[in-house]
Chimera marker file (.cmm) of the C-alpha trace (Angstrom):
<marker_set name="trace">
<marker id="1" x="10.267" y="-5.950" z="16.446" r="1" g="1" b="0" radius="0.5"/>
<marker id="2" x="9.795" y="-6.221" z="20.080" r="1" g="1" b="0" radius="0.5"/>
<marker id="3" x="6.924" y="-5.810" z="21.780" r="1" g="1" b="0" radius="0.5"/>
<marker id="4" x="8.328" y="-2.509" z="23.411" r="1" g="1" b="0" radius="0.5"/>
<marker id="5" x="9.337" y="-1.184" z="20.353" r="1" g="1" b="0" radius="0.5"/>
<marker id="6" x="5.891" y="-1.960" z="18.486" r="1" g="1" b="0" radius="0.5"/>
<marker id="7" x="4.070" y="-0.259" z="21.816" r="1" g="1" b="0" radius="0.5"/>
<marker id="8" x="6.424" y="3.049" z="20.567" r="1" g="1" b="0" radius="0.5"/>
<marker id="9" x="4.685" y="3.119" z="16.753" r="1" g="1" b="0" radius="0.5"/>
<marker id="10" x="2.009" y="3.920" z="15.181" r="1" g="1" b="0" radius="0.5"/>
<marker id="11" x="1.323" y="3.445" z="11.565" r="1" g="1" b="0" radius="0.5"/>
<marker id="12" x="-0.001" y="7.200" z="11.591" r="1" g="1" b="0" radius="0.5"/>
<marker id="13" x="4.421" y="7.646" z="11.497" r="1" g="1" b="0" radius="0.5"/>
<marker id="14" x="4.616" y="6.534" z="7.866" r="1" g="1" b="0" radius="0.5"/>
<marker id="15" x="4.441" y="9.045" z="5.452" r="1" g="1" b="0" radius="0.5"/>
<marker id="16" x="2.959" y="7.974" z="2.026" r="1" g="1" b="0" radius="0.5"/>
<marker id="17" x="5.351" y="8.763" z="-0.566" r="1" g="1" b="0" radius="0.5"/>
<marker id="18" x="4.042" y="6.725" z="-4.072" r="1" g="1" b="0" radius="0.5"/>
<marker id="19" x="2.286" y="4.072" z="-6.037" r="1" g="1" b="0" radius="0.5"/>
<marker id="20" x="3.132" y="2.477" z="-8.595" r="1" g="1" b="0" radius="0.5"/>
<marker id="21" x="-0.078" y="0.643" z="-10.549" r="1" g="1" b="0" radius="0.5"/>
<marker id="22" x="2.282" y="-1.343" z="-12.469" r="1" g="1" b="0" radius="0.5"/>
<marker id="23" x="4.055" y="-3.269" z="-9.595" r="1" g="1" b="0" radius="0.5"/>
<marker id="24" x="1.074" y="-2.940" z="-7.098" r="1" g="1" b="0" radius="0.5"/>
<marker id="25" x="3.807" y="-1.741" z="-4.630" r="1" g="1" b="0" radius="0.5"/>
<marker id="26" x="3.143" y="1.244" z="-2.746" r="1" g="1" b="0" radius="0.5"/>
<marker id="27" x="6.011" y="3.200" z="-0.559" r="1" g="1" b="0" radius="0.5"/>
<marker id="28" x="6.259" y="4.857" z="2.616" r="1" g="1" b="0" radius="0.5"/>
<marker id="29" x="8.821" y="7.027" z="4.522" r="1" g="1" b="0" radius="0.5"/>
<marker id="30" x="9.965" y="7.910" z="8.342" r="1" g="1" b="0" radius="0.5"/>
<marker id="31" x="12.611" y="9.907" z="9.719" r="1" g="1" b="0" radius="0.5"/>
<marker id="32" x="15.820" y="7.336" z="10.939" r="1" g="1" b="0" radius="0.5"/>
<marker id="33" x="15.470" y="8.093" z="15.005" r="1" g="1" b="0" radius="0.5"/>
<marker id="34" x="19.448" y="6.093" z="14.287" r="1" g="1" b="0" radius="0.5"/>
<marker id="35" x="20.776" y="8.547" z="11.969" r="1" g="1" b="0" radius="0.5"/>
<marker id="36" x="19.588" y="12.126" z="11.926" r="1" g="1" b="0" radius="0.5"/>
<marker id="37" x="19.191" y="13.457" z="8.750" r="1" g="1" b="0" radius="0.5"/>
<marker id="38" x="18.401" y="10.258" z="7.169" r="1" g="1" b="0" radius="0.5"/>
<marker id="39" x="14.685" y="9.108" z="5.421" r="1" g="1" b="0" radius="0.5"/>
<marker id="40" x="13.824" y="5.232" z="5.831" r="1" g="1" b="0" radius="0.5"/>
<marker id="41" x="11.909" y="4.101" z="2.724" r="1" g="1" b="0" radius="0.5"/>
<marker id="42" x="9.781" y="0.627" z="3.373" r="1" g="1" b="0" radius="0.5"/>
<marker id="43" x="7.813" y="-0.486" z="0.215" r="1" g="1" b="0" radius="0.5"/>
<marker id="44" x="4.447" y="-2.860" z="-0.069" r="1" g="1" b="0" radius="0.5"/>
<marker id="45" x="3.684" y="-4.819" z="-2.289" r="1" g="1" b="0" radius="0.5"/>
<marker id="46" x="-0.451" y="-4.776" z="-2.445" r="1" g="1" b="0" radius="0.5"/>
<marker id="47" x="-0.590" y="-8.039" z="-4.086" r="1" g="1" b="0" radius="0.5"/>
<marker id="48" x="1.514" y="-10.042" z="-2.769" r="1" g="1" b="0" radius="0.5"/>
<marker id="49" x="2.365" y="-9.138" z="1.212" r="1" g="1" b="0" radius="0.5"/>
<marker id="50" x="5.902" y="-8.882" z="0.347" r="1" g="1" b="0" radius="0.5"/>
<marker id="51" x="7.818" y="-5.634" z="2.162" r="1" g="1" b="0" radius="0.5"/>
<marker id="52" x="11.530" y="-4.213" z="1.912" r="1" g="1" b="0" radius="0.5"/>
<marker id="53" x="12.788" y="-1.477" z="4.094" r="1" g="1" b="0" radius="0.5"/>
<marker id="54" x="15.913" y="0.029" z="3.918" r="1" g="1" b="0" radius="0.5"/>
<marker id="55" x="16.222" y="1.434" z="7.530" r="1" g="1" b="0" radius="0.5"/>
<marker id="56" x="19.550" y="0.051" z="9.348" r="1" g="1" b="0" radius="0.5"/>
<marker id="57" x="17.597" y="-2.574" z="11.591" r="1" g="1" b="0" radius="0.5"/>
<marker id="58" x="16.312" y="-4.482" z="8.418" r="1" g="1" b="0" radius="0.5"/>
<marker id="59" x="19.648" y="-4.138" z="6.668" r="1" g="1" b="0" radius="0.5"/>
<marker id="60" x="21.175" y="-6.490" z="9.687" r="1" g="1" b="0" radius="0.5"/>
<marker id="61" x="18.252" y="-9.121" z="9.159" r="1" g="1" b="0" radius="0.5"/>
<marker id="62" x="16.239" y="-8.117" z="12.097" r="1" g="1" b="0" radius="0.5"/>
<marker id="63" x="12.525" y="-7.202" z="11.939" r="1" g="1" b="0" radius="0.5"/>
<marker id="64" x="11.901" y="-3.119" z="12.110" r="1" g="1" b="0" radius="0.5"/>
<marker id="65" x="8.313" y="-1.313" z="13.096" r="1" g="1" b="0" radius="0.5"/>
<marker id="66" x="8.104" y="0.367" z="9.622" r="1" g="1" b="0" radius="0.5"/>
<marker id="67" x="7.494" y="-3.549" z="8.218" r="1" g="1" b="0" radius="0.5"/>
<marker id="68" x="5.299" y="-4.223" z="10.996" r="1" g="1" b="0" radius="0.5"/>
<marker id="69" x="3.195" y="-1.162" z="9.822" r="1" g="1" b="0" radius="0.5"/>
<marker id="70" x="3.545" y="-0.772" z="6.829" r="1" g="1" b="0" radius="0.5"/>
<marker id="71" x="0.162" y="-2.376" z="5.344" r="1" g="1" b="0" radius="0.5"/>
<marker id="72" x="-2.004" y="-0.552" z="8.635" r="1" g="1" b="0" radius="0.5"/>
<marker id="73" x="-0.513" y="2.639" z="7.238" r="1" g="1" b="0" radius="0.5"/>
<marker id="74" x="-1.460" y="1.278" z="3.374" r="1" g="1" b="0" radius="0.5"/>
<marker id="75" x="-5.214" y="0.421" z="4.757" r="1" g="1" b="0" radius="0.5"/>
<marker id="76" x="-5.463" y="3.298" z="6.731" r="1" g="1" b="0" radius="0.5"/>
<marker id="77" x="-4.311" y="5.912" z="3.685" r="1" g="1" b="0" radius="0.5"/>
<marker id="78" x="-6.801" y="8.228" z="2.999" r="1" g="1" b="0" radius="0.5"/>
<marker id="79" x="-7.148" y="6.809" z="-0.548" r="1" g="1" b="0" radius="0.5"/>
<marker id="80" x="-7.802" y="2.828" z="0.563" r="1" g="1" b="0" radius="0.5"/>
<marker id="81" x="-10.322" y="4.449" z="2.571" r="1" g="1" b="0" radius="0.5"/>
<marker id="82" x="-11.975" y="6.452" z="-0.367" r="1" g="1" b="0" radius="0.5"/>
<marker id="83" x="-12.592" y="2.836" z="-1.939" r="1" g="1" b="0" radius="0.5"/>
<marker id="84" x="-13.355" y="0.851" z="1.320" r="1" g="1" b="0" radius="0.5"/>
<marker id="85" x="-16.753" y="2.158" z="1.353" r="1" g="1" b="0" radius="0.5"/>
<marker id="86" x="-18.037" y="1.302" z="-2.727" r="1" g="1" b="0" radius="0.5"/>
<marker id="87" x="-19.958" y="-1.495" z="-3.700" r="1" g="1" b="0" radius="0.5"/>
<marker id="88" x="-18.651" y="-4.150" z="-5.334" r="1" g="1" b="0" radius="0.5"/>
<marker id="89" x="-19.801" y="-2.873" z="-8.884" r="1" g="1" b="0" radius="0.5"/>
<marker id="90" x="-19.118" y="0.683" z="-8.275" r="1" g="1" b="0" radius="0.5"/>
<marker id="91" x="-15.783" y="-0.542" z="-7.264" r="1" g="1" b="0" radius="0.5"/>
<marker id="92" x="-14.959" y="-2.226" z="-10.521" r="1" g="1" b="0" radius="0.5"/>
<marker id="93" x="-16.044" y="0.530" z="-12.771" r="1" g="1" b="0" radius="0.5"/>
<marker id="94" x="-14.211" y="2.840" z="-10.828" r="1" g="1" b="0" radius="0.5"/>
<marker id="95" x="-10.797" y="0.341" z="-11.161" r="1" g="1" b="0" radius="0.5"/>
<marker id="96" x="-11.634" y="0.083" z="-15.004" r="1" g="1" b="0" radius="0.5"/>
<marker id="97" x="-12.280" y="3.991" z="-15.060" r="1" g="1" b="0" radius="0.5"/>
<marker id="98" x="-9.002" y="4.607" z="-13.974" r="1" g="1" b="0" radius="0.5"/>
<marker id="99" x="-6.957" y="1.712" z="-16.106" r="1" g="1" b="0" radius="0.5"/>
<marker id="100" x="-8.482" y="3.439" z="-19.493" r="1" g="1" b="0" radius="0.5"/>
<marker id="101" x="-7.466" y="6.981" z="-17.928" r="1" g="1" b="0" radius="0.5"/>
<marker id="102" x="-3.754" y="5.681" z="-16.762" r="1" g="1" b="0" radius="0.5"/>
<marker id="103" x="-3.765" y="3.461" z="-20.422" r="1" g="1" b="0" radius="0.5"/>
<marker id="104" x="-4.263" y="6.504" z="-21.946" r="1" g="1" b="0" radius="0.5"/>
<marker id="105" x="-1.923" y="9.191" z="-20.544" r="1" g="1" b="0" radius="0.5"/>
<marker id="106" x="0.314" y="6.473" z="-21.433" r="1" g="1" b="0" radius="0.5"/>
<marker id="107" x="-0.407" y="6.427" z="-24.540" r="1" g="1" b="0" radius="0.5"/>
<marker id="108" x="0.018" y="9.835" z="-25.223" r="1" g="1" b="0" radius="0.5"/>
<marker id="109" x="2.410" y="11.352" z="-23.068" r="1" g="1" b="0" radius="0.5"/>
<marker id="110" x="4.493" y="8.328" z="-21.842" r="1" g="1" b="0" radius="0.5"/>
<marker id="111" x="3.109" y="8.724" z="-18.235" r="1" g="1" b="0" radius="0.5"/>
<marker id="112" x="0.357" y="8.840" z="-16.309" r="1" g="1" b="0" radius="0.5"/>
<marker id="113" x="-0.806" y="11.109" z="-13.545" r="1" g="1" b="0" radius="0.5"/>
<marker id="114" x="0.226" y="10.376" z="-9.970" r="1" g="1" b="0" radius="0.5"/>
<marker id="115" x="-3.108" y="10.389" z="-8.511" r="1" g="1" b="0" radius="0.5"/>
<marker id="116" x="-4.618" y="8.097" z="-10.968" r="1" g="1" b="0" radius="0.5"/>
<marker id="117" x="-2.141" y="5.653" z="-10.258" r="1" g="1" b="0" radius="0.5"/>
<marker id="118" x="-2.488" y="6.062" z="-6.315" r="1" g="1" b="0" radius="0.5"/>
<marker id="119" x="-6.325" y="5.648" z="-7.378" r="1" g="1" b="0" radius="0.5"/>
<marker id="120" x="-5.595" y="2.611" z="-9.063" r="1" g="1" b="0" radius="0.5"/>
<marker id="121" x="-3.329" y="1.058" z="-7.211" r="1" g="1" b="0" radius="0.5"/>
<marker id="122" x="-6.064" y="1.084" z="-4.259" r="1" g="1" b="0" radius="0.5"/>
<marker id="123" x="-9.047" y="-0.127" z="-6.524" r="1" g="1" b="0" radius="0.5"/>
<marker id="124" x="-6.728" y="-3.229" z="-7.313" r="1" g="1" b="0" radius="0.5"/>
<marker id="125" x="-5.591" y="-3.933" z="-3.857" r="1" g="1" b="0" radius="0.5"/>
<marker id="126" x="-9.219" y="-3.372" z="-2.423" r="1" g="1" b="0" radius="0.5"/>
<marker id="127" x="-10.504" y="-5.563" z="-5.057" r="1" g="1" b="0" radius="0.5"/>
<marker id="128" x="-8.294" y="-8.302" z="-4.099" r="1" g="1" b="0" radius="0.5"/>
<marker id="129" x="-8.630" y="-7.596" z="-0.573" r="1" g="1" b="0" radius="0.5"/>
<marker id="130" x="-12.553" y="-8.501" z="-1.072" r="1" g="1" b="0" radius="0.5"/>
<marker id="131" x="-11.575" y="-11.392" z="-3.141" r="1" g="1" b="0" radius="0.5"/>
<marker id="132" x="-9.069" y="-13.010" z="-0.250" r="1" g="1" b="0" radius="0.5"/>
<marker id="133" x="-11.828" y="-12.260" z="2.154" r="1" g="1" b="0" radius="0.5"/>
<marker id="134" x="-15.127" y="-14.086" z="-0.065" r="1" g="1" b="0" radius="0.5"/>
<marker id="135" x="-12.674" y="-17.065" z="-0.441" r="1" g="1" b="0" radius="0.5"/>
<marker id="136" x="-11.944" y="-17.360" z="2.871" r="1" g="1" b="0" radius="0.5"/>
<marker id="137" x="-16.000" y="-17.110" z="3.879" r="1" g="1" b="0" radius="0.5"/>
<marker id="138" x="-16.574" y="-19.809" z="1.636" r="1" g="1" b="0" radius="0.5"/>
<marker id="139" x="-15.410" y="-22.825" z="2.876" r="1" g="1" b="0" radius="0.5"/>
<marker id="140" x="-17.461" y="-21.267" z="6.036" r="1" g="1" b="0" radius="0.5"/>
<marker id="141" x="-20.492" y="-21.350" z="4.028" r="1" g="1" b="0" radius="0.5"/>
<marker id="142" x="-20.132" y="-25.008" z="2.571" r="1" g="1" b="0" radius="0.5"/>
<link id1="1" id2="2" r="1" g="1" b="0" radius="0.2"/>
<link id1="2" id2="3" r="1" g="1" b="0" radius="0.2"/>
<link id1="3" id2="4" r="1" g="1" b="0" radius="0.2"/>
<link id1="4" id2="5" r="1" g="1" b="0" radius="0.2"/>
<link id1="5" id2="6" r="1" g="1" b="0" radius="0.2"/>
<link id1="6" id2="7" r="1" g="1" b="0" radius="0.2"/>
<link id1="7" id2="8" r="1" g="1" b="0" radius="0.2"/>
<link id1="8" id2="9" r="1" g="1" b="0" radius="0.2"/>
<link id1="9" id2="10" r="1" g="1" b="0" radius="0.2"/>
<link id1="10" id2="11" r="1" g="1" b="0" radius="0.2"/>
<link id1="11" id2="12" r="1" g="1" b="0" radius="0.2"/>
<link id1="12" id2="13" r="1" g="1" b="0" radius="0.2"/>
<link id1="13" id2="14" r="1" g="1" b="0" radius="0.2"/>
<link id1="14" id2="15" r="1" g="1" b="0" radius="0.2"/>
<link id1="15" id2="16" r="1" g="1" b="0" radius="0.2"/>
<link id1="16" id2="17" r="1" g="1" b="0" radius="0.2"/>
<link id1="17" id2="18" r="1" g="1" b="0" radius="0.2"/>
<link id1="18" id2="19" r="1" g="1" b="0" radius="0.2"/>
<link id1="19" id2="20" r="1" g="1" b="0" radius="0.2"/>
<link id1="20" id2="21" r="1" g="1" b="0" radius="0.2"/>
<link id1="21" id2="22" r="1" g="1" b="0" radius="0.2"/>
<link id1="22" id2="23" r="1" g="1" b="0" radius="0.2"/>
<link id1="23" id2="24" r="1" g="1" b="0" radius="0.2"/>
<link id1="24" id2="25" r="1" g="1" b="0" radius="0.2"/>
<link id1="25" id2="26" r="1" g="1" b="0" radius="0.2"/>
<link id1="26" id2="27" r="1" g="1" b="0" radius="0.2"/>
<link id1="27" id2="28" r="1" g="1" b="0" radius="0.2"/>
<link id1="28" id2="29" r="1" g="1" b="0" radius="0.2"/>
<link id1="29" id2="30" r="1" g="1" b="0" radius="0.2"/>
<link id1="30" id2="31" r="1" g="1" b="0" radius="0.2"/>
<link id1="31" id2="32" r="1" g="1" b="0" radius="0.2"/>
<link id1="32" id2="33" r="1" g="1" b="0" radius="0.2"/>
<link id1="33" id2="34" r="1" g="1" b="0" radius="0.2"/>
<link id1="34" id2="35" r="1" g="1" b="0" radius="0.2"/>
<link id1="35" id2="36" r="1" g="1" b="0" radius="0.2"/>
<link id1="36" id2="37" r="1" g="1" b="0" radius="0.2"/>
<link id1="37" id2="38" r="1" g="1" b="0" radius="0.2"/>
<link id1="38" id2="39" r="1" g="1" b="0" radius="0.2"/>
<link id1="39" id2="40" r="1" g="1" b="0" radius="0.2"/>
<link id1="40" id2="41" r="1" g="1" b="0" radius="0.2"/>
<link id1="41" id2="42" r="1" g="1" b="0" radius="0.2"/>
<link id1="42" id2="43" r="1" g="1" b="0" radius="0.2"/>
<link id1="43" id2="44" r="1" g="1" b="0" radius="0.2"/>
<link id1="44" id2="45" r="1" g="1" b="0" radius="0.2"/>
<link id1="45" id2="46" r="1" g="1" b="0" radius="0.2"/>
<link id1="46" id2="47" r="1" g="1" b="0" radius="0.2"/>
<link id1="47" id2="48" r="1" g="1" b="0" radius="0.2"/>
<link id1="48" id2="49" r="1" g="1" b="0" radius="0.2"/>
<link id1="49" id2="50" r="1" g="1" b="0" radius="0.2"/>
<link id1="50" id2="51" r="1" g="1" b="0" radius="0.2"/>
<link id1="51" id2="52" r="1" g="1" b="0" radius="0.2"/>
<link id1="52" id2="53" r="1" g="1" b="0" radius="0.2"/>
<link id1="53" id2="54" r="1" g="1" b="0" radius="0.2"/>
<link id1="54" id2="55" r="1" g="1" b="0" radius="0.2"/>
<link id1="55" id2="56" r="1" g="1" b="0" radius="0.2"/>
<link id1="56" id2="57" r="1" g="1" b="0" radius="0.2"/>
<link id1="57" id2="58" r="1" g="1" b="0" radius="0.2"/>
<link id1="58" id2="59" r="1" g="1" b="0" radius="0.2"/>
<link id1="59" id2="60" r="1" g="1" b="0" radius="0.2"/>
<link id1="60" id2="61" r="1" g="1" b="0" radius="0.2"/>
<link id1="61" id2="62" r="1" g="1" b="0" radius="0.2"/>
<link id1="62" id2="63" r="1" g="1" b="0" radius="0.2"/>
<link id1="63" id2="64" r="1" g="1" b="0" radius="0.2"/>
<link id1="64" id2="65" r="1" g="1" b="0" radius="0.2"/>
<link id1="65" id2="66" r="1" g="1" b="0" radius="0.2"/>
<link id1="66" id2="67" r="1" g="1" b="0" radius="0.2"/>
<link id1="67" id2="68" r="1" g="1" b="0" radius="0.2"/>
<link id1="68" id2="69" r="1" g="1" b="0" radius="0.2"/>
<link id1="69" id2="70" r="1" g="1" b="0" radius="0.2"/>
<link id1="70" id2="71" r="1" g="1" b="0" radius="0.2"/>
<link id1="71" id2="72" r="1" g="1" b="0" radius="0.2"/>
<link id1="72" id2="73" r="1" g="1" b="0" radius="0.2"/>
<link id1="73" id2="74" r="1" g="1" b="0" radius="0.2"/>
<link id1="74" id2="75" r="1" g="1" b="0" radius="0.2"/>
<link id1="75" id2="76" r="1" g="1" b="0" radius="0.2"/>
<link id1="76" id2="77" r="1" g="1" b="0" radius="0.2"/>
<link id1="77" id2="78" r="1" g="1" b="0" radius="0.2"/>
<link id1="78" id2="79" r="1" g="1" b="0" radius="0.2"/>
<link id1="79" id2="80" r="1" g="1" b="0" radius="0.2"/>
<link id1="80" id2="81" r="1" g="1" b="0" radius="0.2"/>
<link id1="81" id2="82" r="1" g="1" b="0" radius="0.2"/>
<link id1="82" id2="83" r="1" g="1" b="0" radius="0.2"/>
<link id1="83" id2="84" r="1" g="1" b="0" radius="0.2"/>
<link id1="84" id2="85" r="1" g="1" b="0" radius="0.2"/>
<link id1="85" id2="86" r="1" g="1" b="0" radius="0.2"/>
<link id1="86" id2="87" r="1" g="1" b="0" radius="0.2"/>
<link id1="87" id2="88" r="1" g="1" b="0" radius="0.2"/>
<link id1="88" id2="89" r="1" g="1" b="0" radius="0.2"/>
<link id1="89" id2="90" r="1" g="1" b="0" radius="0.2"/>
<link id1="90" id2="91" r="1" g="1" b="0" radius="0.2"/>
<link id1="91" id2="92" r="1" g="1" b="0" radius="0.2"/>
<link id1="92" id2="93" r="1" g="1" b="0" radius="0.2"/>
<link id1="93" id2="94" r="1" g="1" b="0" radius="0.2"/>
<link id1="94" id2="95" r="1" g="1" b="0" radius="0.2"/>
<link id1="95" id2="96" r="1" g="1" b="0" radius="0.2"/>
<link id1="96" id2="97" r="1" g="1" b="0" radius="0.2"/>
<link id1="97" id2="98" r="1" g="1" b="0" radius="0.2"/>
<link id1="98" id2="99" r="1" g="1" b="0" radius="0.2"/>
<link id1="99" id2="100" r="1" g="1" b="0" radius="0.2"/>
<link id1="100" id2="101" r="1" g="1" b="0" radius="0.2"/>
<link id1="101" id2="102" r="1" g="1" b="0" radius="0.2"/>
<link id1="102" id2="103" r="1" g="1" b="0" radius="0.2"/>
<link id1="103" id2="104" r="1" g="1" b="0" radius="0.2"/>
<link id1="104" id2="105" r="1" g="1" b="0" radius="0.2"/>
<link id1="105" id2="106" r="1" g="1" b="0" radius="0.2"/>
<link id1="106" id2="107" r="1" g="1" b="0" radius="0.2"/>
<link id1="107" id2="108" r="1" g="1" b="0" radius="0.2"/>
<link id1="108" id2="109" r="1" g="1" b="0" radius="0.2"/>
<link id1="109" id2="110" r="1" g="1" b="0" radius="0.2"/>
<link id1="110" id2="111" r="1" g="1" b="0" radius="0.2"/>
<link id1="111" id2="112" r="1" g="1" b="0" radius="0.2"/>
<link id1="112" id2="113" r="1" g="1" b="0" radius="0.2"/>
<link id1="113" id2="114" r="1" g="1" b="0" radius="0.2"/>
<link id1="114" id2="115" r="1" g="1" b="0" radius="0.2"/>
<link id1="115" id2="116" r="1" g="1" b="0" radius="0.2"/>
<link id1="116" id2="117" r="1" g="1" b="0" radius="0.2"/>
<link id1="117" id2="118" r="1" g="1" b="0" radius="0.2"/>
<link id1="118" id2="119" r="1" g="1" b="0" radius="0.2"/>
<link id1="119" id2="120" r="1" g="1" b="0" radius="0.2"/>
<link id1="120" id2="121" r="1" g="1" b="0" radius="0.2"/>
<link id1="121" id2="122" r="1" g="1" b="0" radius="0.2"/>
<link id1="122" id2="123" r="1" g="1" b="0" radius="0.2"/>
<link id1="123" id2="124" r="1" g="1" b="0" radius="0.2"/>
<link id1="124" id2="125" r="1" g="1" b="0" radius="0.2"/>
<link id1="125" id2="126" r="1" g="1" b="0" radius="0.2"/>
<link id1="126" id2="127" r="1" g="1" b="0" radius="0.2"/>
<link id1="127" id2="128" r="1" g="1" b="0" radius="0.2"/>
<link id1="128" id2="129" r="1" g="1" b="0" radius="0.2"/>
<link id1="129" id2="130" r="1" g="1" b="0" radius="0.2"/>
<link id1="130" id2="131" r="1" g="1" b="0" radius="0.2"/>
<link id1="131" id2="132" r="1" g="1" b="0" radius="0.2"/>
<link id1="132" id2="133" r="1" g="1" b="0" radius="0.2"/>
<link id1="133" id2="134" r="1" g="1" b="0" radius="0.2"/>
<link id1="134" id2="135" r="1" g="1" b="0" radius="0.2"/>
<link id1="135" id2="136" r="1" g="1" b="0" radius="0.2"/>
<link id1="136" id2="137" r="1" g="1" b="0" radius="0.2"/>
<link id1="137" id2="138" r="1" g="1" b="0" radius="0.2"/>
<link id1="138" id2="139" r="1" g="1" b="0" radius="0.2"/>
<link id1="139" id2="140" r="1" g="1" b="0" radius="0.2"/>
<link id1="140" id2="141" r="1" g="1" b="0" radius="0.2"/>
<link id1="141" id2="142" r="1" g="1" b="0" radius="0.2"/>
</marker_set>
């Protein structure tokens, strides 16, 4: 994406679509500017940072604004903002509770509640974010 294009878009332009707690992948959508009526979908792997977008630019191997803003859109999503303030112990308990709820629903009904999957993905994502920050800070303290 060019600097000119970057200035024209914001993470808020991406609409949250869903999350898969098994893969850690969250998806966002945005209406296509080049093909009216077409919806572009961008997927963000919260564990690896990998991004895949199905827009025309990405299909041609070019960088797109969707990919540039999807990590920020996830970080600014209401679900992530809800877990960001939790203390470490509470975050861990919250994640464990959600994991058990999701497992129970899958065992009983074959699928989990979408809200639980999103919240579990957010809790895991926040846990990994904090672990990465702690690992980066460790060499500085030594």
